[in-house]
N, C-alpha and C positions, 0 to 999 in steps of 0.2 A: 801285599799290594794289590791294586786293582788288576782285573782282567777284563776280557772283552764279552764275559758273558757266556763263553762256550769253552769248556776246559780241554785242552788236549795234552796227553800224558807227555812230561818232560823228562826225556832220557836224562841218566845221571852219569852215563859214560863219560869220558874226556875224548874230545875229538882227536884225531891224529893230526901231526904237524908235518909240513913240507919241509921245514928245518927249525934249528934251534941253535942260534948262534950263541956266543958269550954274551952275557949281559954288559952294557955299556954302562959307566960310571956317571955319564955326563946326561944322559937322555932317558926318558920313559921308554918302556917297551912299546913297542907298535903291534897291535893285533889287527889281521886283515881278513876280513868275512867276504867270500865268494858268493856268488849269485847261483841263479837256477842252473841246475846241471853241469855246474862247473865244480873245479876242486881247488886246493890253495895253490895248485901248479900255474893258474892263470895268472898269480902275482910274482912270478919268478924274475921279471925284468925288473919288477919295482921294488921285491925285496932285496936284489942285487945292489940297486941304487941307496937303499935306504941303509943298507950294511956300509956301502962305502962312504956314506955321510956319518958313521957313528952311531945309527940307531939299530936296535936289536928288532927284528920284524920276526912274528910267528904268524904265518900263513896256515890257518886251521882248515881242516876238512870236516864238513858237516854232512851225515848221512841219516836218511836218504835225502837227497837233493833235490828230487824230481816233482814235486808237489804232492806225494802221497801223504805226508803229515803236514800239520800246520807250523806256522812260523815260531809258534811260542816254544814248540818242542826243540826246534834248531837253537831257538836263544836259549833253550835250557842246556844245550851242549856249550855254547860259548861261556855259560855261565859256570858251568862245571870245570871248564879249561882255565876260567880265570881264579876260581878257588883252588884249584889244585896246582897249577904250574906257576901262577901268579900270586901265589897267597899273600895278601896284605900289601902288595905293591900297586901304587897308582900305574896307569898305562893310559895309552892313546889308541883310538879305535878308528879303522878305515873300514867301510862296508860299500861293496859294488854291487849295483843292480838290487836284486831280493836281497843281498846281505846287507844293504843300507836299512831296511826295514827290520832285519833280524836284530842288527845292532842297536837300533833304536827302541826296539821291545825289550832287550837286556837293559839299556839305560834308563827307561822310563818306566818299567815293570818289575825288574829283576833285582833292583839295587845297585846297577851299575852307575848311576848317577854319582855315588860315593865314591866310586874308583875311578871313573873315566875323566882325563885332564881334557881330551878333545876328542870330538866325534865329526868326522868327515865322511860324507857320502859321496859315491861317484856314480852319476846317472841311475839313482836309486827311483823308483816309483813312488813319491811320498802320497801322491793323490791318485795311485793305481794307474793301470794301463789297459787299453782296450783288449790287448792279445791275451790277458788272462781269462777271457772268456772261451779259449779255445778248447778246453776241457774241464770237464767239473771236478777236478782235484782239490782236496782241501786246501792246500797251500797257494793253488792258483785262485780259488775261490777269495782267498783274503786280500789277493793284490788286484781285484776288480775295483774300479771306481765306485766310490760310496759304499764299499763293504763295511761289516760292523769293525772288521779288524783295523781297516785304515780310519774309519772315523774315530776308533776310541784313542788311536794313537794320536790323531790331529786334533783331538778335544782338549787335550793338556800339553800341544807341543811347547807352549812358552816355559816348560820346565826345562827345556833344552838351553835356556840362557844360563843355567847354572854350569854347562860345560860350554868350551869353545866349539859351537856347531857351526859347520857350514856345507853347503850342498855344492859341489862341482858339476855341472852337465854340459850337454852340447845341444846345439839347436837342430842338428842332423840327427838327432836320435829316432830311430824308427821301432824300437822295440819298446821304450818308454814312450809312449804316444798317445797325445802329443806331448812333445818333449818337454815343455813347460810344466808338466806333472812331476819332474824331479826336482821343482823350487818349492821351498816351504815358505808361505807369505810371513812376513816380519821378521824373517830370519836371514842372515848373509848368504849370498850365493855367488857362486863364480861361473862366468859363460867361457867355456873354452870351445872353439868351433872344431872340434875333432869330426872326422869325416864320418863316422858311425859309433854305434853303442859299445861293441868290444875293444874299440881302440882308445876307449878311456883308459883302458889298462897299460897300453905300451906308449902313449904319446908321450913326448918329453916334455910338452910344455905342461901336461898334466902332473908329471913327475917334479918337475920344477916347482909348481905352485904347492904340491904336497910337501916338499922339502921346506920350503919358505913358511908354510903354515906351521908344521912342526916344530921350526926353529924359533918361531915367535914367542918370547918369554911369558909364561901364564903363573 
């Protein structure tokens, strides 16, 4: 499939998991992808809520997550997990912040569009963020507004209509700045006035919205 014109090595090792509950017979598994400098542990409250609702959440750990490698390489780790631990199964995908771009690359470039039922992003910099100019690291350069990576993903973002895609965002986001960079034009978005970027992970309104979206038949 297409690339952005600059190839980053894609590790084939399977990322580590925060948890692996028993598979639910009634819901697709849900894979959660963390953001910059995070681990799967940031989803602890959300995975507890999803498990209580009958879902099987998989909060994976991607390494390194500090911008030293490109987002394609981290998406390759997501691909390795999907092929190894969820082989042949459809699943839903939630990406927080940088993890939203990683999830999109997997869906749009690594064949994930054939596996993913729903793609939901939380405060993801779909049009980049000005803070990514703070360091010249490969992963951060890709999150700059107008970067080749961002432009390539957005060039054919209409393919996301093949999955149930929606972006959740907060107008008070100071990390994805300006906050509306977390919205993809011509695609559904849901505004949740969470007080800060990281609180998108713990706000009960976000959790309620995610459960409602995941419960919607497809």
